[in-house]
C-alpha positions in Angstrom: 0.1 -0.1 0.2 1.3 3.5 -1.1 2.5 5.6 1.4 2.5 2.5 4.3 5.7 2.9 6.6 8.8 0.5 6.0 8.7 -1.2 9.8 5.7 -1.5 11.7 4.9 0.3 14.7 5.8 -2.0 17.9 3.9 -1.3 20.6 5.3 -1.3 24.1 4.0 -2.9 27.1 2.6 0.9 28.0 0.6 1.0 24.8 2.9 3.4 23.5 4.9 2.8 20.2 8.2 1.7 20.9 11.1 4.1 19.4 12.5 2.4 16.1 15.3 0.1 15.8 17.6 -0.4 13.1 18.0 -4.2 11.7 21.7 -4.1 12.7 21.4 -3.0 16.3 18.8 -6.0 16.7 21.2 -8.2 14.9 23.8 -7.4 17.3 22.2 -7.4 20.4 20.7 -11.2 19.7 24.3 -12.3 18.6 25.4 -10.6 21.7 23.2 -12.6 24.0 23.7 -15.9 22.3 27.4 -15.5 22.5 27.4 -14.7 26.0 24.8 -17.6 26.4 26.2 -20.2 24.7 30.1 -19.3 26.5 28.9 -19.3 29.9 25.8 -21.7 29.7 25.8 -24.0 26.8 29.1 -24.8 26.3 29.8 -25.9 30.2 26.7 -27.9 30.4 27.8 -29.8 27.5 31.2 -30.1 28.2 29.5 -31.8 31.4 28.0 -34.7 29.6 31.2 -34.8 27.6 33.1 -35.6 30.4 31.2 -37.8 31.8 30.6 -39.6 28.9 34.6 -39.4 27.8 35.3 -42.9 28.7 32.6 -44.7 27.5 29.0 -45.8 28.7 30.6 -48.4 30.9 32.8 -46.3 33.1 29.6 -43.7 33.3 27.7 -46.4 35.2 30.3 -47.4 37.3 29.7 -44.4 39.2 26.9 -45.6 39.9 27.1 -49.7 39.5 30.5 -51.3 41.1 31.7 -53.9 38.7 31.2 -57.7 39.9 33.8 -60.3 40.2 33.2 -63.0 37.7 31.8 -65.7 39.2 34.3 -68.1 40.9 37.4 -66.0 39.7 40.2 -65.8 42.3 41.1 -61.9 42.7 44.4 -60.9 44.3 44.7 -58.7 47.3 44.6 -55.5 45.5 42.4 -56.3 43.2 40.0 -57.1 46.4 41.0 -53.7 48.1 40.1 -52.1 44.4 36.9 -53.9 44.2 36.2 -52.7 48.1 37.0 -49.2 47.2 35.0 -49.1 44.2 31.8 -50.5 46.0 32.8 -47.7 48.8 32.5 -44.9 46.3 29.3 -46.0 44.6 27.6 -46.5 47.9 28.7 -42.7 48.7 27.1 -41.7 45.4 24.3 -43.4 46.1 23.6 -42.0 49.4 24.6 -38.3 48.5 21.5 -39.2 45.8 19.0 -40.2 48.2 19.8 -37.6 50.6 19.6 -34.9 48.0 16.2 -36.2 46.9 15.1 -36.5 50.7 16.1 -32.7 51.5 14.2 -31.1 48.2 11.2 -33.6 49.4 10.9 -31.8 52.7 12.0 -28.3 51.8 10.0 -27.8 48.5 6.6 -28.7 50.2 7.5 -26.2 53.3 8.2 -23.5 50.8 5.0 -23.8 48.8 3.2 -23.1 52.1 5.2 -20.5 53.8 5.8 -18.7 50.6 1.8 -18.8 49.6 1.4 -17.5 53.2 3.5 -14.6 52.9 2.9 -13.7 49.3 -1.2 -14.0 50.7 -0.3 -11.3 53.5 2.0 -9.2 51.3 -0.9 -8.9 48.6 -4.3 -9.2 50.2 -3.3 -6.9 53.2 -2.1 -3.7 54.1 -0.3 -3.3 57.5 2.4 -1.5 59.5 5.8 -3.8 58.8 5.1 -4.8 55.3 7.6 -3.5 53.6 10.1 -4.9 56.5 8.3 -8.8 55.4 9.2 -7.9 51.7 12.5 -7.0 52.5 13.1 -10.0 54.7 11.6 -12.4 52.2 14.2 -10.9 49.7 16.9 -11.1 52.5 18.6 -14.5 51.0 18.9 -13.1 47.7 21.7 -10.9 49.1 23.3 -12.4 52.1 26.0 -15.4 50.9 25.0 -18.5 51.4 28.5 -19.4 53.6 27.0 -16.7 55.7 23.6 -18.3 55.9 25.2 -21.5 57.0 27.4 -20.0 59.4 24.4 -18.4 61.0 22.9 -21.3 62.0 26.3 -22.5 63.4 26.4 -19.6 65.4 23.1 -20.3 66.7 22.4 -23.8 67.0 26.3 -24.9 67.7 28.2 -26.2 70.8 29.0 -22.7 71.8 25.8 -20.9 69.8 22.8 -19.0 71.2 20.7 -22.0 71.6 23.8 -24.2 72.1 22.5 -25.7 75.1 19.2 -27.1 73.6 20.4 -27.7 70.1 23.2 -30.1 70.9 21.3 -32.5 73.5 17.7 -32.5 70.9 17.4 -36.4 69.6 15.6 -37.0 66.4 15.1 -39.8 64.4 16.5 -40.9 60.9 13.8 -40.4 58.6 15.6 -42.7 56.1 15.7 -45.5 59.0 11.8 -46.0 59.3 11.4 -49.8 59.2 8.3 -51.9 59.1 8.2 -54.3 62.6 4.7 -55.4 62.6 2.4 -55.6 65.8 4.2 -58.4 67.5 5.9 -56.3 69.7 3.9 -53.2 69.8 0.8 -51.4 68.8 2.7 -49.2 66.7 3.8 -51.1 63.4 7.1 -49.0 62.6 9.9 -47.7 64.1 13.4 -45.7 63.6 16.7 -47.8 63.5 18.5 -44.8 63.9 18.4 -41.4 65.4 20.7 -38.5 65.4 22.0 -35.9 68.8 22.1 -32.4 68.2 21.2 -30.4 64.9 24.3 -28.7 63.4 26.5 -31.2 61.4 23.3 -33.4 60.8 20.7 -33.5 57.7 18.2 -31.4 59.7 21.1 -28.2 59.5 20.9 -28.9 55.9 17.2 -29.0 55.2 17.0 -25.6 57.7 20.0 -23.9 55.3 18.3 -25.1 52.5 14.8 -23.8 53.2 16.6 -20.4 54.1 18.4 -19.9 50.8 15.1 -21.1 48.7 12.3 -19.6 50.4 12.2 -16.6 48.3 11.4 -18.4 44.8 7.8 -19.5 45.6 7.2 -16.3 47.6 8.6 -13.8 45.2 7.1 -15.6 42.0 3.4 -15.2 43.7 4.0 -11.8 45.3 4.1 -10.4 41.1 1.3 -12.3 39.8 -0.9 -11.7 42.9 -0.5 -8.1 42.7 -1.2 -7.6 39.2 -4.3 -9.9 39.3 -5.8 -7.8 42.5 -9.1 -9.3 44.6 -11.7 -8.2 42.5 -12.6 -12.0 42.2 -12.4 -13.2 45.5 -14.4 -10.2 46.7 -17.0 -11.1 43.8 -16.9 -14.7 45.1 -17.1 -13.6 49.2 -20.6 -11.3 48.6 -22.1 -14.0 46.4 -21.7 -16.0 49.5 -19.3 -18.6 48.9 -17.3 -19.7 52.1 -13.5 -18.6 52.4 -12.3 -22.2 51.8 -14.2 -22.4 48.8 -13.2 -19.3 47.5 -9.6 -20.1 47.6 -10.1 -23.4 46.3 -12.0 -22.2 43.1 -10.5 -18.8 42.3 -7.5 -18.0 44.2 -5.1 -21.0 43.8 -6.2 -21.6 40.0 -5.3 -18.3 39.2 -2.0 -18.4 40.9 -1.3 -22.2 40.3 1.3 -21.2 37.3 3.0 -19.0 39.3 3.0 -21.6 41.9 4.2 -24.2 40.0 7.2 -21.8 38.3 8.6 -21.2 42.0 8.5 -24.8 42.7 10.4 -25.5 40.1 13.0 -22.9 40.7 12.9 -24.1 44.7 13.9 -27.4 43.6 16.7 -26.6 41.6 18.1 -24.4 44.0 17.4 -27.2 46.7 19.4 -29.9 44.5 22.3 -27.5 43.6 23.1 -25.9 47.0 26.4 -25.8 47.9 27.9 -22.7 50.2 25.2 -23.2 53.3 25.0 -26.8 52.9 28.9 -27.1 53.4 29.3 -25.2 56.1 26.5 -27.0 58.2 27.3 -30.4 56.7 30.8 -30.7 58.8 32.3 -32.3 55.6 31.0 -35.6 56.8 30.3 -38.2 54.3 27.0 -39.2 55.6 25.8 -35.5 55.1 27.0 -35.1 51.4 24.6 -34.2 49.1 25.2 -34.2 45.2 27.1 -31.2 45.1 29.3 -31.7 48.2 30.0 -35.8 47.0 31.1 -34.0 43.3 33.7 -31.5 45.7 35.2 -34.5 46.8 35.5 -36.8 43.8 37.0 -33.7 42.3 39.6 -33.4 45.1 40.1 -37.0 45.2 41.0 -37.1 41.6 38.2 -39.2 40.6 37.3 -37.2 37.9 35.4 -39.6 36.1 32.9 -39.9 39.0 33.0 -36.2 39.8 31.6 -35.2 36.1 29.3 -38.5 36.4 27.2 -37.5 39.3 27.7 -33.8 37.8 26.1 -34.9 35.1 23.0 -35.7 37.2 23.0 -31.8 38.1 23.1 -30.5 34.6 20.6 -33.0 33.3 18.1 -31.6 36.2 18.9 -28.1 35.0 18.0 -28.9 31.6 14.8 -30.3 32.3 14.1 -27.3 34.8 14.7 -25.2 31.5 12.3 -27.1 29.7 9.3 -27.2 32.3 10.0 -23.8 33.0 9.5 -22.4 28.9 6.4 -24.9 29.5 5.2 -22.8 32.6 5.8 -19.5 31.0 4.2 -20.0 28.0 1.0 -21.6 29.8 1.3 -18.4 32.1 1.7 -16.1 29.2 -1.3 -17.8 27.5 -3.5 -17.0 30.6 -2.6 -13.5 30.7 -3.5 -12.4 27.4 -7.0 -14.7 28.0 -7.6 -12.5 30.9 -6.8 -9.3 29.1 -9.2 -10.2 25.9 -11.8 -10.6 28.5 
């Protein structure tokens, strides 16, 4: 059409046309972004998988499954020692994986509850100290994880503020739960192992992980809930709906994608946290999570096993990215649908 502009107007978020940009600048910005991501994210991740599989699939699997000698074979003393060491390494690797899964299974549900409660309080109510509460929610973003771990040591350690109580607290190991039946007691399950104290136990790792992962769920929900407002909840309550029914039918469906987004980020951080966990774990093998186990394998010059365990964390990062993209698309589509209405 004659007289039509050479470039279509691009509408910004404010509804005003965005300033025109040249194709050269646009391409340079895109190229710079892709180059940066490739050098600092894609190449390192690919290198982890490449190093893990550099010696073949059998070497990769050996980090998680110790080789068995041929049946009836006579092994020398050196071979028996080597086999025993390999089995010990495999057992420690699996213990680190199990502990990481267990920590995440505890931390993420707690963050869902605490994060949702914090987001609800901040967005639905106006009260004195609201700004301070938001600052406290963001505090883990600005505090070094190592400092966070040190705080727990100073509070709950032997010479800490609550040291007298924390060092004598006895609690059962959830991983030692066993079924014993009703022959000995009316309660059919029991714990075969227990811990005394908090610091340098898995409970300290849970506390440190909660501290560093708490903001993800809360922050994902605060922005979303502020943009949505309270009109739908107020309308439902005015029509006679109960508070619980309003929550389950209106509030939760409206924020479910934001909640899932926060859960994804919280899960990835819980699996990958190193600084705070390193301080409160005491460098005890039984307290090794996957990042701590990778460090020990690397320091022992067991590079193959280190990269094999690291590949699991890298795979988790890739899966997290894919799920995050799906959630972003779903959330964006829902917001566009709400705007059209």
